[in-house]
C-alpha positions, 0 to 999 in steps of 0.5 A: 500500500502506497502512502500519499504524500500530505500536500501543503497549500501556501497564497503569498498575497504580501508583497514584504519582503518578510512575509515571502522571507517567512512562506518560503520558510514554510515550504521549503520546511513542508517539503523536507517533510516530504510534502507537495507543496504550492504556493499561490502567488496573487497579487502584490507577492507575484512581485516575488516572481518578478525579475529583477531585471528590465523586460521590454514589453507592450503595454499600455499606459496603465501598467506600465504604471504599474509596473514601474512603482512595484518591486521588481523581484525578491531582491527589492520588496520592502518590509510590512514594519520598520521599512526606514524608507528603505534602510529596513530591508538592507539592515534585515539581510545584513543580519541573516547574512550574519547568521547564516540565514538563507536570503530571499533567493536562494529561497526560492530557489531551494523552493524550486529543487524540492521541488516546490511548486511556484504559481503565478494567479494569471487573473492577478496577472491580467488586473496588473498588467504583468507579462509571462517573459517580467517572471522567473522562469521555471514557474507554473500559470493558474486561477482559482481552479488551480489554487482551489484544486490544491488545497481541498485535499491540503492540511496544511494549507495557509494564507500570508 
């Protein structure tokens, strides 16, 4: 008799560095315990998946404005508290490095290596004017139905 893997899902709604770090620490921990893990990125959480570099796209003025205002990638996210005009993220990154903790980009890479499924919400991408070529490689795309399919079988479902 084959045991089925436990499933863990995380909705990453926030674009805050500290919350994204927490989501990936939990995801990597669950994957290390042999859970099937899905992180569903929606609204500001999608910024975590954005490529660091500018990607040339054909967008309207409003979509360009959203792209310009939102942080581009995991390295540029702000903190939920004590952001201090951008000094807070630099301080937390320094403390993490000092304590040999993995950075958010390293946590993302580890999650991908462990088979964590990273799913970008296509409806939100449409609303914010984000295009697939602006997001990192190796991710999946889906809507609410895709998330609910995973979450309905999950023993752990988190909203961050």
